C-alpha positions in Angstrom: -25.3 -13.6 16.1 -23.4 -14.3 19.2 -21.9 -17.4 17.7 -20.7 -15.4 14.7 -19.1 -12.8 17.0 -17.4 -15.5 19.0 -16.0 -17.1 15.9 -14.7 -13.8 14.5 -13.1 -12.9 17.9 -11.3 -16.3 18.0 -10.1 -15.8 14.5 -8.8 -12.3 15.3 -7.0 -13.5 18.4 -5.1 -16.1 16.5 -4.3 -14.2 13.3 -4.2 -10.5 14.3 -6.0 -9.7 11.0 -8.7 -7.0 11.4 -12.3 -7.9 11.0 -15.5 -5.9 10.9 -19.1 -7.2 11.1 -21.6 -4.9 9.2 -25.3 -4.9 8.6 -26.8 -4.6 5.1 -26.7 -0.8 5.3 -23.0 -0.8 6.0 -23.3 0.2 9.7 -20.6 -1.3 12.0 -22.0 -3.9 14.5 -18.6 -4.9 16.0 -15.0 -4.9 15.0 -11.9 -6.8 16.0 -9.7 -5.1 17.3 -12.4 -3.2 19.2 -13.2 0.2 17.7 -15.7 2.9 18.3 -18.9 2.4 16.3 -18.4 5.6 14.2 -14.8 4.9 13.2 -15.8 3.8 9.7 -17.7 6.5 7.8 -21.1 5.0 6.7 -20.8 6.1 3.0 -17.6 4.1 2.7 -18.8 0.9 4.4 -22.2 1.0 2.7 -20.5 1.3 -0.7 -18.7 -1.9 0.1 -21.8 -3.9 0.9 -23.7 -2.3 -2.0 -20.9 -3.3 -4.4 -21.2 -6.9 -3.1 -24.9 -7.0 -3.8 -24.6 -5.2 -7.1 -22.1 -7.8 -8.3 -24.7 -10.5 -7.6 -22.4 -12.1 -5.0 -23.6 -14.4 -2.2 -22.4 -16.4 0.8 -20.6 -18.9 -1.6 -18.9 -16.2 -3.6 -17.0 -13.6 -1.6 -15.1 -10.7 -3.1 -11.5 -9.4 -2.6 -11.0 -5.8 -3.7 -7.6 -4.4 -4.7 -7.1 -0.8 -3.4 -4.3 1.5 -4.5 -1.4 1.6 -3.7 -1.4 -2.2 -2.9 -4.0 -3.1 -0.2 -6.6 -5.9 -0.2 -10.1 -5.9 1.3 -12.2 -9.1 1.6 -16.0 -9.0 1.8 -18.1 -12.0 2.6 -21.8 -12.5 3.4 -22.3 -14.7 6.5 -26.1 -14.5 6.4 -28.7 -12.4 4.8 -27.9 -8.7 5.3 -24.9 -9.5 7.5 -21.4 -9.0 6.1 -17.8 -9.5 7.3 -15.0 -7.3 6.1 -11.5 -8.7 6.4 -8.7 -6.2 6.1 -7.4 -3.9 4.9 -4.3 -6.0 4.5 -1.3 -5.9 2.2 1.4 -8.3 1.0 4.2 -5.7 1.7 4.9 -2.8 4.0 3.7 0.7 3.2 4.9 4.1 4.3 2.7 5.9 6.8 1.8 8.4 4.1 0.5 5.7 1.8 -1.6 4.2 4.6 -3.0 7.7 5.4 -3.8 8.4 1.8 -5.7 5.1 1.5 -7.8 5.3 4.6 -8.3 9.1 5.1 -11.6 9.1 3.2 -13.0 6.0 4.9 -12.1 6.6 8.6 -13.4 9.2 10.9 -10.6 11.9 11.5 -10.7 11.4 15.2 -9.6 7.7 14.9 -7.3 8.1 11.9 -4.1 8.0 14.0 -5.1 4.7 15.8 -6.3 3.1 12.6 -3.0 3.9 10.8 -0.9 2.5 13.6 -2.9 -0.8 13.5 -2.3 -1.2 9.8 1.4 -0.4 10.1 1.8 -3.1 12.7 -0.4 -5.9 11.4 0.9 -9.0 9.7 1.5 -9.1 5.9 -1.0 -11.1 3.9 -0.8 -12.1 0.2 -3.8 -12.5 -2.1 -3.7 -16.3 -1.8 -3.4 -16.2 2.0 -6.4 -13.8 2.1 -8.4 -16.3 0.1 -7.5 -19.1 2.5 -8.4 -17.0 5.5 -11.8 -16.2 3.9 -12.4 -19.9 3.3 -11.4 -20.7 6.9 -13.8 -18.1 8.4 -16.8 -19.1 6.2 -16.2 -22.8 6.8 -16.2 -22.1 10.6 -19.5 -20.4 10.1 -21.1 -23.3 8.2 -20.6 -22.3 4.6 -18.1 -24.1 2.4 -16.4 -21.6 0.1 -13.8 -22.6 -2.4 -10.9 -20.3 -3.3 -11.7 -20.4 -7.0 -15.1 -18.9 -6.2 -13.7 -15.8 -4.6 -13.7 -12.9 -7.1 -10.7 -10.7 -7.2 -11.6 -7.2 -8.3 -9.0 -4.6 -9.3 -10.8 -1.3 -8.7 -8.0 0.6 -10.5 -7.2 -1.2 -13.6 -10.8 -2.0 -14.5 -11.5 1.7 -15.1 -11.8 2.6 -18.7 -8.7 4.7 -19.3 -9.0 5.3 -23.0 -6.1 6.1 -25.3 -2.7 6.4 -23.7 0.8 7.4 -24.5 1.6 3.8 -23.6 0.6 2.9 -27.1 4.2 3.8 -27.8 5.7 1.6 -25.0 7.2 -1.8 -25.0 4.1 -3.7 -25.9 3.5 -1.6 -29.1 5.3 -3.8 -31.5 5.0 -3.9 -35.3 3.8 -7.3 -36.5 5.8 -6.9 -39.7 9.1 -6.9 -37.9 10.8 -10.3 -37.9 13.4 -9.6 -35.2 13.0 -9.7 -31.4 13.4 -6.6 -29.3 17.1 -5.7 -29.0 18.9 -6.9 -25.8 20.1 -3.4 -25.1 16.5 -2.2 -24.7 16.0 -4.8 -21.9 19.3 -3.8 -20.3 18.3 -0.1 -20.4 14.9 -0.9 -18.8 16.4 -3.0 -16.0 19.2 -0.5 -15.4 16.7 2.3 -15.0 14.7 0.3 -12.4 17.9 -0.8 -10.7 19.2 2.7 -10.3 15.8 4.3 -9.5 16.2 6.6 -12.5 12.7 7.6 -13.6 13.9 9.9 -16.3 15.9 7.1 -17.9 12.9 4.7 -17.6 10.5 7.2 -19.3 13.0 7.8 -22.1 13.5 4.0 -22.6 9.7 3.3 -22.7 8.8 6.0 -25.2 11.7 5.7 -27.6 11.1 3.8 -30.9 12.1 0.2 -30.5 12.7 -2.1 -33.5 11.6 -5.7 -33.4 8.9 -7.5 -31.4 8.3 -9.4 -28.3 8.8 -13.1 -28.9 5.5 -14.9 -29.9 4.3 -17.0 -26.9 0.6 -17.3 -27.9 -1.6 -16.9 -30.9 -4.1 -15.2 -28.7 -3.0 -11.5 -28.6 -4.3 -10.8 -25.1 -2.7 -13.9 -23.7 0.5 -13.0 -25.6 0.6 -9.6 -23.8 -0.1 -11.2 -20.4 2.8 -13.7 -20.9 5.0 -10.8 -21.8 3.9 -8.9 -18.7 4.9 -11.8 -16.5 8.3 -12.0 -18.1 8.8 -8.2 -17.6 7.6 -8.4 -14.0 10.2 -11.1 -13.3 13.0 -9.1 -14.9 12.3 -5.8 -13.2 11.6 -7.2 -9.8 15.1 -8.8 -9.8 16.5 -5.5 -11.0 14.8 -3.7 -8.1 16.4 -6.2 -5.7 19.8 -5.5 -7.1 19.0 -1.8 -6.6 18.4 -2.3 -2.9 14.7 -3.0 -2.6 13.9 -5.7 0.0 13.6 -9.1 -1.5 10.1 -9.9 -0.1 8.8 -6.4 -1.0 10.0 -6.8 -4.6 8.6 -10.4 -5.0 5.3 -9.5 -3.3 4.9 -6.4 -5.6 5.6 -8.6 -8.7 3.1 -11.2 -7.6 0.4 -8.7 -7.0 0.9 -6.9 -10.3 0.8 -10.3 -12.1 -2.4 -11.2 -10.3 -3.9 -7.8 -11.4 -2.8 -8.4 -15.0 -4.4 -11.8 -15.0 -7.8 -10.1 -14.5 -7.7 -7.7 -17.4 -9.5 -8.3 -20.6 -8.3 -5.3 -22.7 -4.8 -4.7 -24.0 -4.8 -0.9 -23.4 -5.5 -1.6 -19.7 -2.7 -4.1 -19.6 -0.4 -1.5 -21.2 -1.3 1.1 -18.5 -0.7 -1.4 -15.8 2.7 -2.2 -17.3 3.7 1.5 -17.0 2.3 1.7 -13.5 4.3 -1.4 -12.4 7.6 -0.1 -13.8 7.2 3.4 -12.3 6.2 1.9 -9.0 9.2 -0.4 -8.7 11.5 2.3 -10.0 10.2 4.8 -7.4 10.5 2.3 -4.5 14.1 1.6 -5.4 14.8 5.3 -5.4 13.3 5.6 -1.9 15.3 2.6 -0.6 18.5 4.1 -2.0 17.9 7.4 -0.2 17.9 5.7 3.2 21.3 5.6 4.7 22.8 2.3 5.7 22.5 2.0 9.5 23.5 -0.5 12.1 20.9 -2.9 13.5 20.8 -0.9 16.7 19.8 2.4 14.9 17.4 0.5 12.7 15.7 -0.7 15.8 15.6 2.9 17.0 14.1 4.1 13.7 11.4 1.4 13.8 10.4 2.4 17.3 10.1 6.0 16.2 8.0 5.1 13.2 5.6 2.9 15.1 5.2 5.5 17.9 5.3 8.7 15.8 1.9 9.9 17.1 2.9 9.4 20.7 5.4 11.2 23.0 8.8 9.7 22.1 11.8 10.8 24.1 15.4 9.8 24.5 14.5 7.8 27.7 12.0 5.7 25.7 14.4 5.0 22.9 17.2 4.2 25.4 15.1 1.7 27.2 13.9 0.1 23.9 17.5 -0.2 22.6 19.0 -1.2 25.9 21.7 1.5 25.6 22.3 4.6 27.7 20.9 7.9 26.4 24.2 9.6 25.8 25.7 6.6 23.8 22.5 6.3 21.8 22.5 10.0 20.9 26.1 9.9 19.8 25.6 6.7 17.7 22.4 8.2 16.1 24.1 11.4 15.1 27.1 9.6 13.8 25.1 7.3 11.5 22.3 9.7 10.4 24.0 13.0 10.6 21.2 14.5 12.8 20.0 14.5 16.3 17.2 12.3 17.5 14.8 15.3 18.1 15.6 16.6 14.6 14.8 13.2 13.0 11.5 12.9 14.9 10.5 16.4 13.8 11.5 15.6 10.2 9.3 12.5 10.2 6.3 14.3 11.8 6.6 17.2 9.4 6.6 14.9 6.4 3.2 13.6 7.6 2.1 17.2 8.4 2.9 18.2 4.8 0.8 15.4 3.4 -2.2 16.3 5.5 -1.8 20.0 4.6 -1.7 19.1 0.9 -4.3 16.4 0.7 -6.8 16.8 3.5 -9.0 19.5 5.0 -7.9 18.8 8.6 -7.6 21.9 10.7 -4.2 22.9 12.1 -5.5 22.0 15.6 -6.4 18.4 14.4 -3.0 18.0 12.7 -1.4 19.2 15.9 -3.3 16.6 17.9 -2.5 13.7 15.4 1.2 14.5 15.6 1.1 14.8 19.4 2.6 18.3 19.5 1.7 20.0 22.8 0.0 23.0 21.2 -0.8 24.5 17.8 1.5 27.4 18.5 4.4 25.0 19.1 3.6 23.0 16.0 3.6 26.2 14.0 6.9 27.2 15.5 8.5 23.9 14.7 7.1 23.9 11.1 8.4 27.4 10.5 11.8 26.5 11.9 12.3 23.5 9.5 10.3 24.6 6.5 10.8 28.4 6.5 7.0 29.1 6.5 4.0 28.5 8.7 1.7 25.5 8.1 -1.0 27.8 6.8 1.3 29.5 4.4 2.4 26.0 3.2 -1.2 25.0 2.7 -2.1 28.2 0.8 0.8 27.8 -1.6 0.0 24.2 -2.4 
């Protein structure tokens, strides 16, 4: 046991990728970085180990789970009734709200803030890199695992979704038509993604389209997968033209293609197509809403995001940006049209709204997470910027 712990600790110190050592019942033995023993809720971790056993996996056959909205979790057995979790990791950056939504049911509320901060700051990891890391760990522990023996499980797309409106989408082509899909359909689709126009995207997807996708395989499922890859290539480039970061767009495209490769039913592939298009379109729209700022102010915004749950003042930002407080305040207001305190309150209240809508956390817990000095002050700030108290907001939602 001690040798296993030493190996995992060395691995974490080199990679900064989170690791957890669990017993067969899902109870945490030790974690890297160090966490309290009750940070992970037992029903969540025990479900992970139970899924591993239920899938008849063993030390030579680890699992990687895909978790919405784009996270990966690796599970490996290092000896009988002893498991290592690697992650969660992601090939691209997520908003704080997305991280919170993913981990809120698995992490004890008292440690949610710390856990979210760790995920936001940890390195990006692609699916292939995660496979390599799993092989490296298991090999160090005396088991030779091959990447092709690691099962990738899409926990979202493998659900039976049944009939869908997507039967009317781009993959629903009439075999009797001899012509290809018109070029203007492709242009309309990429224009919708490039401009972040969801309404145009939906209209394009559900309007009748003459012709068919070019025949690339006599096997219908393989034909649809080839078409999916072609579409992912087109729309990821459109997203980049629309302002989405290059690596974010490429990593999203890669991940969706990897998910599509796992599917065995055409309706599920059609649903994943719709999800990919709407996801890319939405991310472009978010990117376009962000004002273009100088590297100095971008550095300031990053610091605020990383330390949102801590006391952040002008002195901290001034020291971080190596600029006097007055000059920084003036530059910030000029580029973003608001003061630094107003921006910090805005970001905190976005997170407060999510917790009020989607969790049962008490107002006092939310106050603590967002590092407001008191619940009464949090209520005062919320009412000032939202025109209602946090409780009124929760009751109306």
